[in-house]
C-alpha positions in Angstrom: 2.1 -11.4 -27.8 5.2 -9.7 -29.2 3.6 -9.7 -32.7 0.5 -7.8 -31.5 2.6 -4.8 -30.7 3.9 -4.4 -34.3 0.4 -2.9 -35.1 0.9 0.9 -35.3 -1.5 2.1 -32.6 -0.4 -0.5 -30.1 3.2 0.0 -31.0 3.0 3.7 -30.4 2.2 3.1 -26.7 5.7 1.8 -26.2 6.9 5.4 -26.5 5.4 5.9 -23.0 7.7 3.5 -21.2 9.2 5.2 -18.2 12.5 4.3 -16.6 14.4 5.9 -13.8 17.8 5.2 -12.0 19.0 5.0 -8.5 22.8 5.0 -8.5 24.9 4.4 -5.4 28.6 5.5 -5.0 30.9 5.5 -2.0 32.6 8.8 -1.1 36.3 8.2 -0.6 39.4 10.2 0.3 42.1 11.1 -2.2 43.9 8.0 -0.8 41.0 5.7 -1.6 39.8 5.1 2.0 36.2 5.4 3.0 35.3 9.0 3.8 34.6 9.6 7.5 33.0 13.0 7.0 29.3 13.7 7.4 27.0 13.9 4.4 27.8 17.3 3.0 25.3 20.0 4.2 25.4 21.6 0.7 23.8 18.4 -0.7 20.7 19.0 1.5 18.9 16.5 3.7 19.5 12.8 2.9 16.0 12.2 4.3 14.0 14.5 2.0 16.1 15.6 -1.0 14.5 14.3 -4.2 17.7 13.5 -6.0 20.6 13.1 -3.5 20.4 10.8 -0.5 22.4 8.1 1.2 22.0 4.3 1.3 23.5 2.2 4.2 26.4 4.4 5.1 26.8 8.2 5.6 29.5 7.8 3.0 27.4 5.8 0.5 25.7 8.4 -1.7 22.6 7.5 -3.7 21.6 9.6 -6.8 17.9 9.3 -7.9 16.6 10.5 -11.2 13.0 11.2 -12.1 11.3 8.7 -14.4 11.7 9.6 -18.1 10.2 8.4 -21.3 13.5 8.9 -23.0 17.0 7.8 -22.1 18.9 11.0 -23.1 17.3 13.4 -20.6 17.5 10.8 -17.9 21.3 10.5 -18.4 21.6 14.3 -18.6 19.8 14.7 -15.2 22.1 12.0 -13.7 25.1 13.9 -15.1 23.9 17.2 -13.6 23.5 15.5 -10.1 27.1 14.3 -10.4 28.4 17.7 -11.4 26.5 19.4 -8.5 27.9 16.8 -6.1 31.5 17.1 -7.2 31.3 20.9 -6.8 30.7 20.3 -3.1 33.3 17.6 -2.7 36.0 19.7 -4.2 37.2 21.4 -1.0 37.7 18.0 0.8 39.2 16.4 -2.3 36.8 13.5 -1.9 35.7 11.6 -5.0 33.2 8.9 -5.9 34.4 5.3 -6.0 33.5 4.0 -9.5 33.3 0.3 -8.7 30.6 -1.8 -7.1 33.0 -3.5 -4.7 34.2 -1.1 -2.0 37.4 0.8 -1.5 39.9 0.1 1.3 37.9 -0.5 4.5 39.0 -0.4 8.1 37.3 -2.2 11.0 33.6 -2.8 10.7 32.8 -0.2 13.4 34.7 2.5 11.4 32.0 2.3 8.7 29.7 5.2 9.6 25.9 4.4 9.5 23.8 6.9 7.7 22.0 9.4 9.8 18.7 11.1 9.0 17.9 13.4 11.9 15.5 13.2 14.9 12.1 12.7 13.2 10.5 9.3 13.7 10.9 8.4 10.0 14.6 9.5 10.1 15.3 7.5 13.3 13.7 4.4 11.8 15.9 4.6 8.8 19.0 4.8 11.0 18.0 2.0 13.4 17.2 -0.2 10.4 20.8 0.3 9.2 22.2 -0.3 12.7 20.3 -3.6 12.7 21.7 -4.6 9.3 25.1 -4.0 10.7 24.5 -6.3 13.6 22.9 -9.0 11.4 25.3 -9.1 8.4 28.3 -6.8 9.3 28.7 -3.3 7.9 31.3 -4.1 5.2 28.7 -6.0 3.1 26.5 -2.9 3.1 29.2 -0.8 1.4 28.7 -2.5 -1.9 27.2 -0.2 -4.5 25.0 -0.8 -7.5 22.4 0.7 -9.8 18.6 0.1 -9.5 16.7 0.3 -12.7 13.0 1.3 -12.4 10.7 0.4 -15.3 7.0 0.8 -16.0 4.7 0.9 -19.0 1.9 3.4 -19.7 -1.8 2.7 -19.4 -2.3 2.9 -23.2 0.0 -0.1 -23.4 -1.8 -2.0 -20.7 -5.2 -1.4 -22.3 -3.9 -2.7 -25.7 -2.4 -5.8 -24.0 -5.6 -6.4 -22.0 -7.7 -6.2 -25.2 -5.4 -8.6 -27.0 -5.6 -11.0 -24.1 -9.4 -10.8 -23.9 -9.0 -10.1 -20.1 -12.0 -8.8 -18.0 -10.2 -7.8 -14.8 -9.8 -4.2 -13.7 -6.9 -2.5 -15.4 -4.9 -2.3 -12.2 -5.5 -6.0 -11.4 -4.4 -6.9 -14.9 -1.3 -4.7 -14.6 -0.4 -6.3 -11.3 -0.8 -9.8 -12.6 1.3 -9.1 -15.7 4.0 -7.4 -13.8 4.3 -10.5 -11.7 4.6 -12.5 -15.0 7.5 -10.1 -16.0 9.1 -10.8 -12.6 8.9 -14.5 -12.9 10.5 -14.5 -16.4 13.1 -12.0 -15.2 14.1 -14.3 -12.3 14.5 -17.1 -14.8 16.7 -15.1 -17.2 18.5 -12.3 -15.3 21.7 -14.3 -15.0 22.2 -13.1 -18.6 22.4 -9.5 -17.5 25.0 -10.5 -14.9 27.1 -12.0 -17.7 26.7 -9.1 -20.0 27.1 -6.2 -17.5 28.8 -7.7 -14.4 31.9 -5.6 -13.6 33.1 -6.9 -10.3 35.3 -10.0 -10.9 37.9 -8.9 -8.2 37.9 -7.3 -4.7 40.3 -5.7 -2.3 41.7 -8.4 0.0 40.5 -6.3 3.0 36.9 -7.1 2.0 37.3 -10.8 2.6 39.4 -10.6 5.7 38.0 -13.0 8.4 35.3 -14.2 5.9 34.9 -17.6 4.4 35.3 -17.5 0.6 36.6 -19.4 -2.4 38.5 -16.5 -4.2 42.1 -16.8 -5.4 45.0 -14.3 -5.0 45.2 -12.2 -8.2 48.5 -13.2 -9.8 49.4 -9.8 -11.3 49.2 -7.7 -8.1 49.0 -8.0 -4.3 46.0 -7.1 -2.0 43.5 -8.4 -4.6 41.3 -11.5 -4.6 39.4 -12.7 -7.7 38.1 -15.6 -9.7 39.4 -16.1 -13.3 35.9 -16.5 -14.9 33.9 -14.3 -12.4 31.5 -11.7 -13.6 29.8 -10.0 -10.6 31.1 -10.9 -7.1 28.7 -8.3 -5.9 25.8 -10.6 -6.8 27.4 -13.7 -5.1 28.0 -15.0 -1.6 30.2 -12.0 -0.8 27.5 -9.5 -1.8 23.9 -9.1 -0.8 23.3 -12.6 0.4 22.1 -14.0 3.7 22.2 -17.5 5.2 19.3 -16.6 7.4 17.1 -15.8 4.4 17.7 -19.1 2.7 14.7 -20.5 4.5 12.5 -17.7 3.0 11.1 -18.9 -0.4 9.2 -15.8 -1.7 6.2 -16.6 -3.9 6.0 -14.6 -7.1 2.9 -16.3 -8.6 0.6 -13.5 -7.6 0.4 -10.4 -5.3 -1.4 -12.1 -2.4 1.1 -14.9 -2.1 4.0 -12.5 -2.5 2.6 -10.3 0.3 2.0 -13.4 2.5 5.5 -14.8 2.2 7.3 -11.5 2.8 4.9 -10.5 5.6 5.7 -13.8 7.2 9.4 -13.0 7.2 8.7 -9.6 8.9 6.5 -11.1 11.6 8.3 -14.4 12.2 10.9 -14.2 15.0 14.4 -15.5 14.3 16.5 -16.9 17.2 19.9 -15.5 16.2 18.3 -12.0 16.0 16.5 -12.5 19.3 20.0 -12.9 20.8 21.0 -9.5 19.6 18.1 -7.9 21.3 15.9 -5.1 20.0 17.3 -2.6 22.6 20.5 -2.6 24.5 20.8 -2.2 28.3 20.5 1.5 28.0 17.3 1.3 26.0 19.0 2.2 22.7 17.6 0.4 19.6 19.9 -2.2 18.2 17.4 -3.2 15.4 13.8 -2.5 14.5 12.7 -6.0 15.5 14.0 -9.6 16.1 12.2 -11.1 13.0 13.9 -12.7 10.0 13.3 -9.3 8.3 13.1 -5.9 9.9 11.2 -4.5 6.9 10.6 -5.8 3.3 13.6 -4.0 1.9 15.9 -6.4 3.9 14.9 -9.3 1.6 17.7 -9.5 -1.0 16.2 -9.9 -4.5 17.2 -9.2 -8.0 13.9 -7.5 -8.8 11.0 -6.1 -6.8 7.4 -5.1 -7.5 7.0 -1.5 -6.4 4.3 1.1 -5.6 5.0 4.6 -4.5 4.3 4.8 -0.7 2.6 7.5 1.3 4.0 9.0 4.5 4.5 6.3 7.1 3.1 3.6 4.8 4.9 0.2 4.4 5.9 -0.9 0.9 3.7 -4.1 1.3 0.7 -2.0 2.4 1.0 0.2 -0.7 1.1 -2.9 -3.0 -1.8 -4.5 -1.2 -4.0 -1.4 -1.5 -3.0 -0.1 -5.0 -1.2 -2.9 -6.8 2.1 -2.9 -8.7 3.1 0.4 -10.3 6.6 -0.4 -11.6 9.4 -2.9 -11.1 12.8 -2.2 -9.6 15.7 -4.2 -11.1 18.6 -4.6 -8.6 21.2 -6.7 -10.3 23.1 -4.0 -12.2 26.8 -3.4 -11.3 28.4 0.0 -11.6 30.4 0.1 -14.8 33.7 1.5 -13.5 34.7 2.8 -16.9 31.7 5.1 -17.2 31.4 8.3 -15.2 27.7 7.7 -14.7 28.1 4.0 -14.0 25.8 3.0 -16.9 25.5 3.8 -20.7 22.6 4.6 -23.0 23.3 1.3 -24.8 22.9 -0.7 -21.6 19.6 1.0 -20.8 18.3 0.2 -24.3 19.2 -3.5 -23.7 17.5 -3.3 -20.3 14.3 -2.0 -21.9 14.3 -4.7 -24.6 15.0 -7.4 -22.1 12.3 -6.3 -19.7 9.8 -6.0 -22.5 10.7 -9.5 -23.7 10.2 -10.8 -20.1 6.8 -9.1 -20.0 5.4 -10.3 -23.4 6.7 -13.9 -23.2 4.6 -16.7 -21.6 5.4 -16.8 -17.9 4.2 -20.0 -16.2 3.7 -20.2 -12.5 6.8 -21.0 -10.5 7.6 -23.4 -7.6 10.1 -23.9 -4.9 12.3 -26.1 -7.1 12.6 -23.3 -9.7 13.2 -20.7 -7.0 16.3 -22.7 -5.9 17.4 -23.4 -9.5 17.5 -19.6 -10.1 19.7 -19.2 -7.1 22.1 -21.9 -8.3 22.2 -20.4 -11.8 23.0 -17.0 -10.4 25.9 -18.5 -8.3 27.3 -20.3 -11.4 27.2 -17.1 -13.5 28.7 -15.0 -10.7 31.7 -17.3 -10.2 32.2 -18.8 -13.6 30.1 -16.8 -16.1 32.9 -16.5 -18.7 33.8 -20.2 -18.7 33.1 -21.4 -22.3 32.0 -24.8 -21.0 29.5 -23.4 -18.4 26.1 -25.1 -18.1 23.0 -24.0 -16.2 20.0 -25.8 -14.8 16.9 -25.5 -16.9 14.0 -27.7 -15.8 15.3 -31.3 -15.6 18.4 -30.6 -17.7 21.8 -29.1 -17.6 22.0 -26.8 -20.7 24.8 -24.8 -22.3 24.8 -21.3 -21.0 25.6 -19.9 -24.4 22.8 -21.7 -26.2 20.2 -20.5 -23.6 21.6 -17.0 -23.7 21.4 -16.9 -27.5 17.7 -17.8 -27.2 17.0 -15.0 -24.7 18.9 -12.5 -26.8 16.9 -13.6 -29.9 13.7 -12.9 -28.0 15.0 -9.6 -26.7 15.9 -8.7 -30.3 12.3 -9.1 -31.3 11.3 -6.7 -28.4 14.1 -4.3 -29.5 12.6 -4.3 -33.0 9.2 -3.2 -31.5 10.9 -0.4 -29.5 12.7 0.8 -32.6 9.5 0.9 -34.5 8.0 3.0 -31.8 11.0 5.4 -31.5 12.3 5.3 -35.0 15.8 4.1 -36.0 17.5 0.9 -35.0 19.3 1.9 -31.8 17.8 -0.9 -29.7 18.6 -3.6 -32.2 22.2 -2.3 -32.5 22.5 -2.4 -28.7 21.3 -6.0 -28.7 23.8 -6.9 -31.5 26.6 -5.7 -29.3 25.5 -8.1 -26.6 25.5 -11.0 -29.1 29.1 -10.2 -29.8 29.8 -10.5 -26.0 28.3 -13.9 -26.1 30.6 -14.9 -28.9 33.6 -13.4 -27.2 33.6 -13.2 -23.4 36.7 -10.9 -23.6 34.2 -8.1 -24.6 32.4 -8.2 -21.3 33.2 -5.5 -18.6 34.4 -8.2 -16.1 37.0 -9.4 -18.6 38.1 -5.9 -19.3 38.6 -5.2 -15.6 40.9 -8.2 -15.2 42.7 -7.6 -18.5 43.5 -4.0 -17.6 44.6 -4.8 -14.1 46.9 -7.5 -15.4 48.4 -5.3 -18.1 49.2 -2.5 -15.7 50.2 -4.8 -12.8 47.6 -3.0 -10.7 45.7 -4.2 -7.7 41.9 -3.8 -7.6 42.4 -0.8 -5.3 45.0 0.9 -7.5 43.1 0.3 -10.7 39.8 1.7 -9.3 41.5 4.7 -7.6 43.0 5.7 -10.9 39.6 5.5 -12.5 38.1 7.6 -9.7 40.7 10.3 -10.2 39.9 10.4 -14.0 36.2 10.7 -13.3 36.7 13.4 -10.6 38.6 15.4 -13.2 36.0 14.8 -15.8 33.2 16.3 -13.6 35.4 19.0 -12.2 36.1 20.3 -15.7 32.4 20.7 -16.3 30.8 22.7 -13.5 27.1 23.5 -13.7 26.0 26.8 -15.1 25.0 29.4 -12.5 21.3 29.0 -13.1 21.6 25.2 -12.7 23.6 25.6 -9.5 20.9 27.9 -8.2 18.2 25.3 -8.9 20.2 22.6 -7.0 21.0 25.0 -4.1 17.3 25.7 -3.7 16.5 22.0 -3.7 19.0 21.5 -0.9 17.6 24.3 1.1 14.1 23.1 0.6 15.0 19.6 1.7 16.6 20.9 4.9 13.5 22.9 5.6 11.3 19.8 5.0 13.4 17.8 7.4 13.1 20.5 10.0 9.3 20.5 9.6 9.2 16.8 10.1 11.2 17.1 13.3 9.0 19.9 14.6 5.8 17.9 13.9 6.6 15.0 16.2 3.3 13.9 17.7 4.2 10.3 18.6 7.0 8.7 20.6 9.3 6.6 18.5 8.0 3.4 20.2 4.4 4.3 19.3 5.5 5.2 15.7 7.0 1.8 15.3 3.9 0.1 16.8 1.7 1.9 14.3 4.0 1.1 11.4 4.2 -2.6 12.1 0.4 -2.8 12.7 0.1 -2.4 8.9 1.6 -5.9 8.4 -1.3 -7.4 10.2 -3.4 -6.7 7.1 -1.0 -7.7 4.4 -1.9 -11.3 4.0 0.1 -13.2 6.5 -1.5 -15.4 9.2 0.1 -13.6 12.2 
């Protein structure tokens, strides 16, 4: 299938690939502790602003770009959002924490949950986060990362459908092939963790009172690490859940995916029943007592996505309109990059995702589901170990040999992207990754440990120094007056939009939730 897109008219459709970013960053004090301040009013409403919102915590900012068909304007927009934000952090002296693993944290209850106002949709977002805190603890929710959204244009899909001799509707074909991409991604994404993982160490406070297998960092105190680790964010300390281990999500087709996730949302879970949906005063403790409150609670390295309407569930949107794009969720922040990601990395992501889409993608089963989890764990904890092997079918295979095979396939996809765009930037980006495979010291995770060792710095001290450098970098480049005015208007409009939502409250919160959850009755589960 890769060869089919070397033909000029089909190849040209690759210029229409869209990608967008969601980048999370903690706000911290000049001393490197979690900010206790409210979301700055000058940044607008976290509920309705198109580019600046919050994730779990009031102190966990999330920057959202538009989807772009070119990487340069996307990074320029992300840069503008950072510059705007830093202008409004200047008075407090706060800065953004550049690493995925968090800053110095106090007690769990001192981590402020994000607030979104009094509208039903705003209250639901806050209650969901309160529930996450009860279920998993708040500290786990302070981990930051980048989500990479990726889609291909209809011209591409029509050409691919013609090549395949497929007679489905275009949307059904797109949905089917996006699920093929997802299955291949789940087989191969451990390679992205090796290449771009940048969280091999954590502050000791993060693992206090938690079971773990980390070691004290020999060069500095207050730091735990593993010598060959790549991304502790993607391991047992990160977005993982013992409760969810019973949930084997099916990625073979949309209906099975909907049914398995919907089952998790409607299936009661004893430990969460013990928490209670409301406390003795009638305050919500969580949205429900099911295994999942909503589909976003399921931790996954990639999700099929469809833009939702007001009050619509993500699963309902997928059921009614099919897959629109995929969201990749396994990307660490690069602490050395002010934007957390580089153009080169995005070019690699595009080539890797195109390779996953255009390669054969057999149906998967429960055994392969658990194999993927095992391979992820091995890469997270020991990815830079030269002797590392992974599970592939019935065999244990050399990680490096398998990785070379994936990179070779991704290089063919990079060639197609370079033909479409002109030049050789994608192939050059892939060549840099092949060098990382030959020499693990070139990976970001190795660099973090090497720099901490050389300076005798703890994870906290090393990351705080980078945070100060990046604060100065953005402070020295304020937005021009006209750009400031555009962002100020966006903030004002978002506050007005939130006020309108709060004024237009026609249902009680209980009724709103009842209507919301009624949508899951039609999404393919048996309940």
